[in-house]
C-alpha positions in Angstrom: 84.0 98.6 114.2 87.4 99.1 112.6 85.8 100.7 109.6 83.8 103.0 111.8 86.9 104.1 113.7 88.6 104.8 110.4 85.7 107.1 109.4 83.7 104.7 107.2 80.4 105.3 108.9 78.4 103.6 106.2 79.2 101.8 103.0 77.3 102.3 99.8 76.5 98.9 98.2 75.1 97.8 94.9 73.9 94.3 94.3 74.3 91.6 97.0 76.9 89.0 98.0 76.3 85.6 96.4 75.5 82.6 98.5 78.0 79.7 98.5 75.8 77.6 96.2 75.6 80.5 93.7 79.4 81.3 93.6 82.0 79.6 95.7 84.8 81.9 94.4 85.0 85.7 94.9 87.3 87.9 92.9 87.7 91.5 94.2 89.4 94.4 92.5 90.9 97.0 92.4 93.0 96.3 95.5 94.0 99.8 96.5 94.1 100.0 100.3 94.5 98.0 103.4 90.9 98.7 104.6 89.1 97.3 101.5 89.3 93.7 102.8 87.5 94.5 106.1 84.1 95.0 104.5 84.5 92.0 102.2 85.1 89.7 105.2 82.0 91.2 106.9 79.8 90.9 103.8 80.6 87.3 103.1 80.8 86.1 106.7 84.6 85.5 107.0 85.4 83.7 103.8 88.7 81.8 103.3 91.3 83.2 100.9 94.8 83.2 99.6 97.6 85.2 101.0 101.4 85.7 100.6 103.5 83.4 102.8 104.9 86.4 104.7 101.4 87.2 106.1 101.3 83.9 108.0 104.4 85.0 109.9 103.0 88.4 111.0 102.1 88.6 114.8 98.4 89.5 114.4 97.7 88.9 110.7 99.2 85.4 111.0 96.7 84.4 113.6 93.8 85.7 111.5 94.7 84.1 108.2 95.4 80.7 109.8 92.0 80.9 111.6 90.3 81.6 108.3 92.1 78.6 106.7 93.9 80.8 104.1 96.1 79.2 101.4 99.7 80.4 101.7 101.5 81.1 98.5 105.2 81.7 98.0 105.1 84.3 95.2 108.9 84.1 94.5 109.0 80.5 93.2 107.1 78.6 90.5 106.8 75.6 92.8 105.3 77.7 95.5 102.7 79.1 93.2 101.9 75.7 91.7 101.4 74.2 95.2 99.1 77.0 96.2 96.9 76.4 93.1 96.6 72.7 93.8 95.6 73.4 97.4 93.1 76.0 96.2 91.5 73.7 93.7 91.2 71.0 96.4 89.5 73.4 98.8 87.2 74.7 96.1 85.8 71.3 95.4 84.8 70.7 99.1 81.0 71.3 99.2 81.2 72.1 103.0 84.1 74.5 102.7 84.0 78.3 103.0 83.6 80.6 100.1 87.0 81.6 98.7 87.9 85.2 98.3 90.9 86.8 96.6 92.0 90.3 95.6 92.7 88.9 92.1 95.3 91.5 91.0 97.6 90.2 93.7 98.9 93.7 94.8 97.7 97.2 95.6 97.8 100.0 93.1 96.3 103.4 92.4 92.9 102.4 91.0 93.4 104.3 87.8 93.2 101.1 85.8 92.7 97.3 86.3 95.9 95.3 86.0 96.1 91.6 85.1 94.1 89.3 87.3 95.9 86.3 88.8 94.3 83.0 87.7 94.0 81.5 91.1 90.2 81.7 91.8 89.5 81.1 88.2 91.5 77.8 87.9 88.8 75.5 89.5 86.4 76.5 86.7 83.6 77.3 89.2 81.2 80.3 89.1 82.9 83.5 90.3 81.3 86.6 91.7 83.2 89.8 90.9 83.3 92.6 93.5 84.5 96.1 92.6 85.5 98.7 95.2 85.7 102.4 94.9 86.8 105.1 97.4 85.5 108.5 96.3 87.3 111.3 98.3 87.6 115.0 98.7 90.8 115.6 100.6 92.7 112.4 101.4 93.0 109.5 98.9 93.3 106.2 100.9 95.1 104.5 98.0 98.2 102.7 99.2 100.9 100.8 97.3 104.1 99.2 98.2 106.1 101.9 96.3 104.2 104.7 98.0 103.9 106.2 101.5 104.2 103.9 104.5 101.3 102.2 106.2 101.8 104.3 109.3 101.5 107.5 107.2 98.3 106.2 105.5 96.7 105.2 108.8 97.6 108.6 110.4 96.0 110.6 107.6 93.0 108.3 107.3 92.3 108.8 111.0 92.7 112.6 110.5 89.8 112.7 108.0 86.4 112.8 109.7 84.5 111.0 107.0 85.7 108.5 104.4 83.6 106.9 101.7 83.5 103.4 100.2 81.4 102.1 97.4 81.1 98.3 96.8 79.4 96.7 93.8 78.6 93.0 93.8 78.3 91.9 90.2 76.1 88.9 89.2 78.0 85.6 89.5 79.8 84.7 86.2 79.3 81.0 85.3 82.2 80.0 83.1 81.7 78.6 79.6 83.5 75.4 78.5 86.3 77.5 76.9 86.7 79.5 80.2 86.8 76.3 82.3 89.7 75.0 80.2 91.5 78.4 80.1 91.8 80.3 83.4 93.5 83.3 81.8 90.5 83.7 79.4 88.1 83.4 82.3 90.0 86.0 84.3 90.2 88.4 81.3 86.5 88.2 80.7 85.6 88.8 84.4 88.1 91.8 84.4 86.2 93.2 81.4 82.9 93.1 83.5 84.7 94.8 86.3 86.0 97.5 84.1 82.5 98.2 82.8 81.1 98.4 86.3 83.9 101.0 87.2 82.9 103.2 84.3 85.0 101.6 81.6 88.4 102.2 83.2 91.4 101.1 81.3 92.9 97.6 81.5 96.6 97.0 81.2 99.0 94.1 81.1 100.7 95.2 84.3 100.9 92.6 87.0 102.4 91.9 90.4 105.7 91.3 88.6 105.8 94.9 87.5 105.3 96.0 91.1 108.1 93.7 92.0 110.3 95.5 89.5 109.1 98.8 90.7 110.6 98.0 94.1 113.9 97.0 92.5 113.9 100.3 90.6 113.3 102.3 93.7 116.3 100.6 95.3 118.5 102.0 92.5 117.1 105.6 92.7 114.6 105.2 89.9 111.0 106.1 90.0 108.9 102.9 89.7 107.0 104.6 86.9 110.2 105.0 84.9 110.3 101.4 83.7 109.4 101.7 80.0 107.8 98.3 79.5 105.1 95.9 80.8 106.6 92.6 81.9 103.8 90.5 80.5 104.4 92.0 77.0 108.1 91.1 77.1 107.3 87.7 78.6 105.0 86.8 75.7 107.4 88.2 73.0 110.8 87.1 74.4 110.2 84.8 77.3 111.4 87.3 79.9 110.8 86.2 83.5 110.6 88.3 86.7 114.0 87.1 88.0 115.7 88.1 84.8 114.1 91.5 84.7 114.9 92.2 88.3 118.5 91.3 87.8 118.8 93.8 85.0 117.1 96.6 87.0 119.3 96.0 90.0 122.5 95.7 87.9 122.0 98.7 85.6 119.3 100.9 87.3 121.6 103.6 88.5 122.7 104.3 84.9 119.2 105.5 83.9 118.5 108.3 86.4 115.3 108.8 88.3 113.0 109.0 85.3 114.5 106.2 83.3 116.2 108.3 80.7 118.1 106.2 78.1 121.8 105.8 78.6 123.9 107.8 76.1 127.3 106.2 76.5 129.2 103.2 77.7 131.0 105.0 80.6 127.6 105.7 82.3 126.7 102.0 82.0 130.1 101.0 83.4 129.8 103.4 86.4 126.4 101.9 87.3 127.8 98.4 87.4 131.1 99.3 89.1 133.2 98.0 86.2 135.7 99.4 83.7 134.3 100.9 80.5 136.0 98.1 78.4 133.9 95.5 80.2 130.6 96.9 78.8 131.7 98.4 75.6 130.5 95.6 73.4 127.2 95.5 75.3 126.5 99.1 74.7 127.4 98.9 71.0 125.2 95.9 70.5 122.1 97.5 72.0 122.4 101.2 71.2 119.8 102.8 68.9 120.8 106.3 67.8 123.5 106.3 70.4 121.2 105.4 73.4 120.3 102.2 75.3 117.0 101.8 77.2 116.1 99.5 80.0 113.7 97.3 77.9 116.6 96.6 75.5 118.8 95.3 78.4 115.9 93.1 79.7 115.3 91.6 76.3 119.0 91.0 75.8 119.3 89.2 79.1 116.4 86.9 78.3 117.8 86.1 74.8 121.2 85.3 76.3 119.6 82.8 78.6 118.5 80.8 75.5 121.9 80.8 73.8 124.1 80.0 76.8 124.1 76.3 76.0 126.8 73.8 77.1 128.8 74.4 73.9 129.0 78.1 74.4 129.9 77.8 78.1 132.4 75.2 77.3 134.2 77.3 74.7 134.4 80.3 77.2 135.7 78.1 79.9 138.4 76.5 77.7 139.6 80.0 76.7 139.8 81.0 80.3 141.1 77.9 82.1 142.7 75.8 79.4 143.4 72.4 81.1 142.8 73.7 84.7 140.0 72.2 86.7 139.5 75.4 88.7 140.4 79.0 88.7 141.3 81.4 91.6 139.8 84.8 91.8 143.0 86.4 90.4 143.0 83.9 87.5 139.4 84.9 86.6 140.1 88.6 86.9 143.1 88.4 84.6 141.3 86.3 82.0 138.0 88.3 82.1 138.4 91.7 83.8 134.7 92.4 83.4 133.5 89.3 85.2 133.3 91.0 88.6 130.9 94.0 88.9 133.3 95.7 91.3 136.7 97.5 91.1 138.0 96.9 94.7 139.6 93.6 95.6 137.4 93.2 98.7 134.2 93.5 96.6 135.6 91.2 93.9 136.3 88.7 96.6 132.8 89.0 98.0 131.4 88.4 94.5 133.8 85.5 93.8 132.7 83.7 97.0 129.1 84.2 96.1 129.7 82.7 92.7 131.7 79.7 94.1 129.4 79.3 97.1 132.3 79.9 99.5 134.9 77.8 97.7 138.4 79.2 96.9 138.3 77.9 93.3 135.8 78.5 90.5 134.7 75.3 88.7 133.2 75.0 85.3 129.8 74.1 86.7 129.7 77.2 89.0 130.9 79.3 86.1 128.0 78.0 83.9 125.5 78.6 86.7 126.7 82.2 87.1 126.4 83.0 83.4 122.9 81.6 83.3 121.8 83.4 86.4 123.2 86.7 85.4 123.5 86.7 81.6 123.7 90.4 81.0 126.7 90.7 83.3 128.0 87.6 81.6 128.0 89.4 78.3 129.7 92.4 79.9 132.3 90.0 81.2 133.0 88.1 78.0 132.8 91.0 75.6 132.3 89.9 72.0 132.9 86.2 72.6 129.1 85.7 72.3 128.9 87.7 69.1 126.7 90.3 70.9 125.2 92.0 67.8 123.9 88.7 66.4 122.7 87.3 69.7 120.8 90.2 71.3 120.0 92.8 68.7 116.2 93.2 68.9 113.6 95.9 68.3 111.7 96.6 71.6 
């Protein structure tokens, strides 16, 4: 009924939904609009699924996902993701349980390619049926993403279009090989290849939910989400970059790059973006510049590398130079010793940052200083200038 009201008077289908004994797990892609799940729930007779924790707290959606016995996942923590995987595997092994459906990419995007599939439904090592969805259109494209127009805008224009089309292809169930059973990432990549072929050999990329997460951060700093000049998965494999580190860099330095992510051509621009004096980021700019410019990917890699070198010895040396024999430092002590430590010029903003670092205490201890440096290593480098031998520690080709 909801699909009919939205203008989807019939749905073109190819293949057929698998029975529970044929495929317990269902992987759908690309996830591009808020209406694509409606037909999937109809076709499979209300399967269970996996959803972000926030959906369980929504007034109407929360009732629905709890009724369907969805698995809640906290996408912001490693422990939350691990707990969801364990619960998913336990449910999958229950012979009397529902089929388990997931939009395996983990986020909505524009359907121009297939991004990385999350390994959730592939982890149990059971047969998976892949389902691909297409929305051919003439006037209004129902594609929605978190960095695009609002849901209200999309619903309004969808209702303004008399007829909308949906095409759903149910691929044959994919029974995993022994190699795929032991490697969920390999399993997911092979199924994604089948999906890409069914969609007319669309491109596949290393982009993931993490890149969308960064796109939101970039938008907060006035950048276009498309301006980020890297794929998070590539930097993760090469340099160990995680989502939290990359997001910190985008939020700290995003304003320096302009809407389209143009490389920064001088230290003052970098300083203005962070709200610090030019002297606080001079060494950082000199260490990273290539032909007089610094790009966002270089800053992200630098941050990840610094996390690996900020060991107890380095932190201890920095603390001793700052504090000497003192057990704690006041805000003014820190500002005198390291003017670049605070990403703000005004005393009020420095105080706010200081209290965040000290967790409300009036004195900065060595332990809190170490935690701050490891949580925000790029700002740490800006604060301590050449103490970390910037050129040797973070110089890298990206």
